[in-house]
N, C-alpha and C positions, 0 to 999 in steps of 0.2 A: 760594499754590499754584503750583507750578512749571508750566512749559508742558507738560512731559511728563505730569504728573499730571492736568492739565486735559484733555489729549487722551485719556488712558486713561478718564477719567470720561465724556467724550462718547461714547467707544466703547462703554462699558457701557450708557449710556442708549440708544444706537442699537440695540444688540443686544436690550435689553429691549423696546423699541418694536417691533422686527421680530418678536420672539417673540410679543408680544401680538397683532400683526396676523395672524400665522399661525394663532394659536388662534381668532381671530374668523372667519377665512376657513373654517377647518375646522368651526367651530360652525355657520356658515350652511349649509354643505353637509349636515351631519347633520340640522339642523333642517328643511331643505327636504325631506330624504328621510324623516325619521321623525316630524316634528312635535314639539311641546313634550313631550307625554306619552311618546312613544316614545324620545326622545333620552336619553342619559346622559352624565355627565362622562367616564366610561370610554371610551365610543364617540367622543366628541369628542377626547379625548386621543390615542386610536389614530389618528384621522384626521389630527391635527396632527403625529403622530410624537413625542409626549411622554408622560410618565407622568401619571396623574391627579393626583399630588401637585404636579406642575409647574403645573397649571392653577390650583390653589388660591392660588398666589402672586399671580395676576392677578384671579381671579374666585372668589367664595365659593360659587357655586351655578350650576346650569344656568339658573335664572331670571335671574340677573344677566347671564349671557352672552346670553340671548335678548333681554333688554331693550336691551343694547348693540347687538346686530345689528339689531333692529327700529328703534331710535333712529336708526341710520345710514341705514336705508332711508327713514325719514320725512324726514330731513334732505335726502336726495337728491330726494324728492318736493317738499319746500319750495323747493329751488333751481329745479326745473322750473316750478313755479307762479309763482314770483317773476319768472323770466325771461320767461314768457309775458305776465304783467301789465305788466311794465316796457316792453314793446314797443308798448303802446297807451295812449291818454290819455282817450278818451271813456268815461264810466261804463258805457254799454251794452256797449261793446267789452271793457272790463275784466271785466265780469260774465261774458261769454261766454268770454273767454280763461282766466279763473281756473277756471271750472267744467270746461271741456273739457281744460285742462292736467291737472287732477286726474284726470279720467277717463282721458285718454290715457296718463298715467304707468302706471297699473295695468293698462290694456289691453295695453301694450307690455311690461310686466314682471310677468307672472302669478305668478312666485315671490315677488315683493314683496307681492302681494295675499294669497298664502298666509300669509306672515309676519304681515301686518296682521290676519288673522282667526284668530290663535292662540287667541282665547277660545273658539272653537267647533270646534277640532280634535277629532275623535273623536265627533262628534255635536253636539247642541245643548245639551250640558252646559257651563255657563259655567266658565271657569278664570280664573286671574289670575297675575300675576307678583309680587304683593304690593302693598299699598295705595299706597305711595309711588311705586313704579315704574309702576303702572297710571295713577296721577294724572299723573305727568310725561309719559308717552307719550300719554295722552289730550289733554293740553294742547298737546303738539307737533303732534298730528294736527289739532286744532282750529285751530291757527295756519296750517296749510296751506289751510284753508277760509276763513280770515278775509277774504281779498280778495273773496270772493263777498258776504259780509256788508257789507263796506265799499262795494262797488259798488251794492248794493241800497239802502243808506242814501243814497248820492249820487243815486240815481234817485227818491228821495222816500219810501222805506219808513221807518216808524218803527222804534224799537229792537226791539220785539217781533216785528214783521213781518220784519225783517231776520234775526233769529235763526231764525225758522221757515223762511225761504227758504234760509238756509244749511243747516239740518238737512235740508230737503227735497232739496236738491241732493246732499247726501251720501247720503241714503237711496236716491235714484233711481240715482245712480252705482253704489252698492254692489249694488243689485238687478240692474242690467243687467250689471255685471261678473261677478257670480256666475252669471247665466244664460249669459254668453259662456264663462266658464271651464269650466262643466260641459257646454257645448254644447247646453243646452236652448233656446238662442236659435233654433236651427234650426226649431223647430216654428212660429215666427211668421213665417218667411220674410223677415226683415229683418236689417239689420246692427246690431250693438251701438252703433256710433258714431251711426247715424241716430236711434236711440231717445234717446240722450243729447242730440243736437242738437235734437230735437223738444222735449224737456223745457226746454232752455235758451231756445228760441224762445218757448215758451208762457209761461215766467216773465217774460221780457223784455216780452212783449206786455202782460201784466198790470201790470208796473211802469210801463211807458210810458203806460198809460191813467190812472194816478193823477193 
């Protein structure tokens, strides 16, 4: 392949990547505004400045687009948790850092919280993105919580207990975040972060007593 041909090929790849990124950015905007149910490929195409046919070259459905957008959000969450955990070495501190980093990410990025709760948009009717996509996204989300489990194990919990502690941290964080996001937290006269910190302290106290 000549140097000129290689350069043109790189240019085409760069243009394709840029187009794909533009579609994903537009998709996120539409999903944040309309949710999964309300969004359409036509609306996403219009937001991106392309025809619907152009989207099919990159994504075969709005579910595929949503999965990519949500997957990137979870990857950003993972990076935040990893950075927080890497800064400490003591298991108790790692437990706290992991749980609070998970909470803080969604507290500071409410639109990512909306994306993460796509299953319940439009009420408490469960939806999905397809079995394989749901499985992959659930595994990615669980990986962001894994440092909580690992710290619990290091603090003496057995496998079953560590799994429950991880699930409990997720459930508690999700509940507090939803209260904060809907502003129902005001009725309790406390801050969302204080409630999450209290949960972490309570769990650590139980672990350290083992």
